[in-house]
C-alpha positions as CSV (number, residue, x, y, z in Angstrom):
1,M,27.7,33.1,-11.9
2,Y,24.2,33.4,-10.5
3,S,22.9,36.2,-8.4
4,V,20.8,34.9,-5.5
5,G,17.6,35.9,-7.4
6,A,18.7,34.0,-10.4
7,L,19.7,31.0,-8.5
8,S,16.3,31.1,-6.6
9,K,14.5,31.0,-9.9
10,A,16.6,28.3,-11.4
11,T,16.2,26.0,-8.5
12,N,12.7,27.0,-7.2
13,I,14.3,27.6,-3.8
14,T,13.4,30.8,-2.0
15,I,15.9,33.6,-1.5
16,R,15.2,33.4,2.2
17,T,16.2,29.7,2.3
18,L,19.3,30.4,0.3
19,H,20.3,33.0,2.9
20,Y,19.6,30.6,5.7
21,Y,21.8,28.0,4.0
22,D,24.5,30.6,3.7
23,E,24.2,31.5,7.5
24,L,24.5,27.7,8.3
25,G,27.5,27.4,6.1
26,L,25.7,24.8,4.0
27,L,25.9,26.7,0.7
28,K,28.3,29.6,0.6
29,P,28.3,32.1,-2.3
30,S,31.4,32.1,-4.4
31,R,31.6,35.9,-4.2
32,V,30.0,38.6,-2.1
33,T,30.3,42.2,-3.4
34,E,31.1,45.2,-1.3
35,A,27.5,46.1,-1.5
36,G,26.5,42.6,0.1
37,Y,25.3,41.1,-3.2
38,R,25.9,37.2,-3.3
39,Y,26.9,35.4,-6.4
40,Y,27.0,31.6,-6.9
41,A,29.0,29.4,-9.2
42,D,27.4,26.8,-11.4
43,E,28.4,24.1,-8.9
44,A,25.7,25.7,-6.6
45,I,22.9,24.2,-8.5
46,M,24.4,20.7,-8.1
47,Q,24.9,21.3,-4.4
48,L,21.3,22.5,-4.1
49,H,20.0,19.4,-5.8
50,Q,22.1,17.3,-3.3
51,I,20.7,19.2,-0.3
52,T,17.1,18.8,-1.6
53,A,17.5,15.1,-2.2
54,L,19.2,14.5,1.2
55,K,16.4,16.4,2.9
56,K,13.8,14.2,1.3
57,L,15.7,11.2,2.4
58,G,15.4,12.4,6.0
59,F,18.8,13.8,6.7
60,T,19.0,16.9,9.0
61,L,20.8,20.0,7.7
62,A,23.6,19.4,10.0
63,Q,24.0,15.8,8.7
64,I,23.8,17.3,5.1
65,K,26.5,19.8,5.9
66,K,28.9,17.0,7.1
67,I,28.1,14.9,4.0
68,L,28.8,17.8,1.6
69,A,32.1,18.6,3.4
70,E,33.3,14.9,2.9
71,E,32.6,15.3,-0.8
72,E,34.8,18.3,-1.4
73,S,37.7,16.1,-2.3
74,Q,35.7,14.4,-5.1
75,S,35.9,15.4,-8.7
76,K,33.1,17.5,-10.2
77,E,31.9,14.5,-12.2
78,E,31.8,12.2,-9.1
79,R,29.9,14.9,-7.2
80,W,27.3,15.2,-10.1
81,K,26.9,11.4,-10.2
82,H,26.4,11.2,-6.4
83,S,24.0,14.0,-6.6
84,L,21.8,12.3,-9.3
85,H,22.0,9.0,-7.5
86,L,20.7,10.7,-4.3
87,Q,17.9,12.3,-6.3
88,L,16.9,8.9,-7.9
89,Q,17.0,7.3,-4.4
90,A,14.7,10.1,-3.1
91,I,12.3,9.5,-6.0
92,E,12.2,5.8,-5.5
93,E,11.4,6.2,-1.8
94,E,8.6,8.7,-2.7
95,K,7.2,6.2,-5.2
96,Q,7.1,3.6,-2.4
97,R,5.4,6.0,-0.1
98,L,2.8,7.0,-2.7
99,D,2.3,3.4,-3.6
100,H,1.8,2.5,0.1
101,L,-0.7,5.4,0.4
102,E,-2.6,4.4,-2.7
103,Q,-3.0,0.8,-1.3
104,L,-4.2,2.2,2.0
105,L,-6.8,4.4,0.3
106,Y,-8.1,1.5,-1.8
107,I,-8.3,-0.8,1.0
108,T,-10.2,1.8,3.1
109,L,-12.5,2.6,0.2
110,N,-13.3,-1.1,-0.5
111,A,-13.8,-1.7,3.2
112,I,-16.4,1.1,3.5
113,E,-18.2,-0.3,0.4
114,M,-18.2,-3.7,2.1
115,T,-19.5,-2.7,5.5
116,G,-20.8,0.8,5.1
117,E,-18.5,2.1,7.8
118,I,-14.9,2.3,9.0
119,K,-13.4,2.3,12.4
120,P,-10.1,3.7,13.6
121,D,-9.0,0.2,14.7
122,D,-9.7,-1.0,11.2
123,I,-7.4,1.7,9.7
124,F,-4.6,0.5,12.1
125,M,-5.3,-3.0,11.1
126,F,-5.0,-2.2,7.4
127,I,-1.7,-0.2,8.1
128,K,-0.3,-3.2,9.9
129,A,-1.3,-5.6,7.2
130,L,0.3,-3.5,4.4
131,R,3.5,-3.4,6.5
132,T,3.8,-7.3,6.6
133,D,6.9,-8.1,4.7
134,T,7.1,-10.3,1.7
135,R,9.1,-13.0,3.6
136,T,6.5,-13.3,6.3
137,R,3.8,-13.8,3.7
138,Q,5.8,-16.4,1.8
139,E,6.5,-18.4,5.1
140,F,2.8,-18.3,5.8
141,F,1.9,-19.7,2.4
142,A,4.6,-22.3,2.6
143,R,3.3,-23.6,5.9
144,H,-0.3,-23.9,4.8
145,F,-0.4,-24.3,0.9
146,S,1.3,-26.2,-1.9
147,E,2.9,-24.1,-4.7
148,D,-0.2,-24.5,-7.0
149,E,-2.5,-23.5,-4.1
150,T,-0.3,-20.5,-3.3
151,R,-0.5,-19.3,-6.8
152,I,-4.3,-19.2,-6.6
153,I,-4.4,-17.8,-3.1
154,T,-2.1,-14.8,-4.0
155,N,-4.4,-14.1,-6.9
156,L,-7.5,-13.6,-4.8
157,P,-9.2,-10.3,-4.9
158,N,-7.0,-7.9,-2.8
159,L,-8.8,-4.9,-1.0
160,A,-5.6,-2.9,-1.4
161,T,-6.2,-2.9,-5.3
162,N,-8.6,-1.6,-7.8
163,D,-9.3,-5.1,-8.9
164,P,-13.0,-5.2,-10.3
165,R,-13.5,-8.5,-8.5
166,V,-13.1,-6.7,-5.2
167,K,-16.2,-4.5,-6.0
168,V,-18.2,-7.7,-6.8
169,W,-17.2,-9.4,-3.5
170,A,-17.6,-6.2,-1.4
171,K,-21.1,-5.6,-2.8
172,L,-22.1,-9.3,-2.3
173,L,-20.7,-9.4,1.3
174,R,-22.5,-6.2,2.3
175,E,-25.8,-7.7,1.1
176,I,-25.1,-10.9,3.1
177,R,-24.4,-8.8,6.3
178,E,-27.6,-6.9,5.7
179,H,-29.6,-10.0,5.4
180,L,-28.3,-12.1,8.3
181,H,-31.8,-12.2,9.7
182,E,-33.1,-14.0,6.6
183,P,-33.8,-17.8,7.0
184,P,-31.2,-19.9,5.1
185,D,-34.0,-21.4,2.8
186,S,-35.5,-18.0,1.9
187,P,-35.4,-17.0,-1.8
188,V,-33.2,-13.9,-0.9
189,A,-30.6,-16.1,1.1
190,Q,-30.6,-18.7,-1.6
191,E,-29.8,-16.1,-4.2
192,L,-27.0,-14.8,-2.1
193,A,-25.7,-18.4,-1.8
194,R,-25.8,-18.8,-5.5
195,R,-23.6,-15.7,-5.9
196,V,-21.2,-16.9,-3.1
197,I,-20.7,-20.2,-5.0
198,E,-20.3,-18.3,-8.2
199,C,-17.6,-16.1,-6.8
200,S,-15.9,-19.0,-5.0
201,E,-15.6,-21.1,-8.2
202,E,-14.1,-18.0,-10.0
203,F,-11.8,-16.8,-7.2
204,F,-10.4,-20.4,-6.4
205,Q,-10.5,-21.4,-10.0
206,G,-12.8,-24.3,-9.4
207,N,-10.5,-25.9,-6.6
208,E,-13.2,-26.9,-4.1
209,E,-10.7,-28.5,-1.8
210,L,-8.6,-25.3,-1.5
211,T,-11.8,-23.2,-1.1
212,N,-12.7,-25.3,1.9
213,K,-9.1,-25.2,3.2
214,Y,-8.9,-21.5,3.0
215,W,-12.3,-21.0,4.5
216,S,-11.4,-23.1,7.6
217,L,-8.0,-21.2,7.9
218,I,-9.6,-17.7,8.0
219,R,-12.5,-18.7,10.3
220,P,-12.1,-17.0,13.7
221,E,-12.6,-18.8,16.9
222,Q,-15.6,-18.0,19.0
223,G,-15.2,-14.5,20.3
224,E,-12.1,-13.8,18.2
225,S,-12.0,-10.9,15.7
226,A,-12.3,-11.3,12.0
227,R,-9.1,-12.7,10.5
228,V,-10.2,-11.4,7.1
229,F,-12.0,-8.0,7.0
230,G,-15.7,-8.4,6.8
231,L,-15.8,-12.2,7.6
232,D,-16.5,-12.3,11.3
233,R,-17.7,-15.5,12.9
234,E,-21.4,-14.7,12.6
235,T,-21.1,-13.7,9.0
236,M,-19.1,-16.9,8.1
237,D,-21.6,-19.2,10.0
238,Y,-24.4,-17.6,8.0
239,I,-22.6,-18.1,4.7
240,D,-22.1,-21.8,5.6
241,Q,-25.8,-22.1,6.3
242,I,-27.1,-20.6,3.2
243,V,-24.5,-22.4,1.0
244,D,-25.0,-25.7,2.6
245,W,-28.9,-25.4,2.1
246,Y,-28.3,-24.5,-1.5
247,L,-26.0,-27.3,-2.3
248,A,-28.4,-29.8,-0.6
249,H,-31.3,-28.6,-2.7
250,Y,-30.1,-27.2,-5.9
251,E,-26.7,-28.9,-6.8
252,E,-27.0,-31.1,-9.7
253,P,-26.1,-34.7,-8.9
254,S,-22.8,-36.1,-10.2
255,P,-23.0,-38.6,-13.3
256,E,-22.1,-41.4,-10.9
257,Q,-25.3,-40.9,-8.8
């Protein structure tokens, strides 16, 4: 038997909360002395684990009370198993929540490094993108890319990760956006073009056809917002200009030429 103080220490739940659960009929003591002292049986620890797990899963106290009442006919073993399964489920959901939060923090951090600022609308866009289910993504890839192309596309640097390639691309794109005023044939612009080509060859594994296909797919229409963060119409047009100039003047001729 546990006194209310001992149960509080064993479960890290305050005495006040235990009294409240008693008032609600959610967790009744096994015995109350004439002096009013509450004592709980060993099963109280299991029941408190269940209550905590169910709360984390979003159930109200009234719903939890009903669930616990329905379990009274179960054996002690069944109740323990159910309690542990509930806790595992709560942990899994918490892991998913933290994973989602981690992705949102990474994507926001990388976006700031890419543009130097972040707007509330950008945050909402990131949240929406992260909520896109796997099936929707797969259907999109199936419509536009072959299996081999999809394998490359899904391995592109992802702003929602700590991929070192993201840092490289974010730094490069920020420099490009800061030099949009530079003539395409200037030394600065041409160095940026060289780095763009270098990144493209690495990211798309040397598949030039896929590079052009993807580039065309993500290009926004005139007046449309960027389809990929940081790549608005003006920035993409400028990248096209500096890369075209670079390829026309620096690309080595093929052996057939």
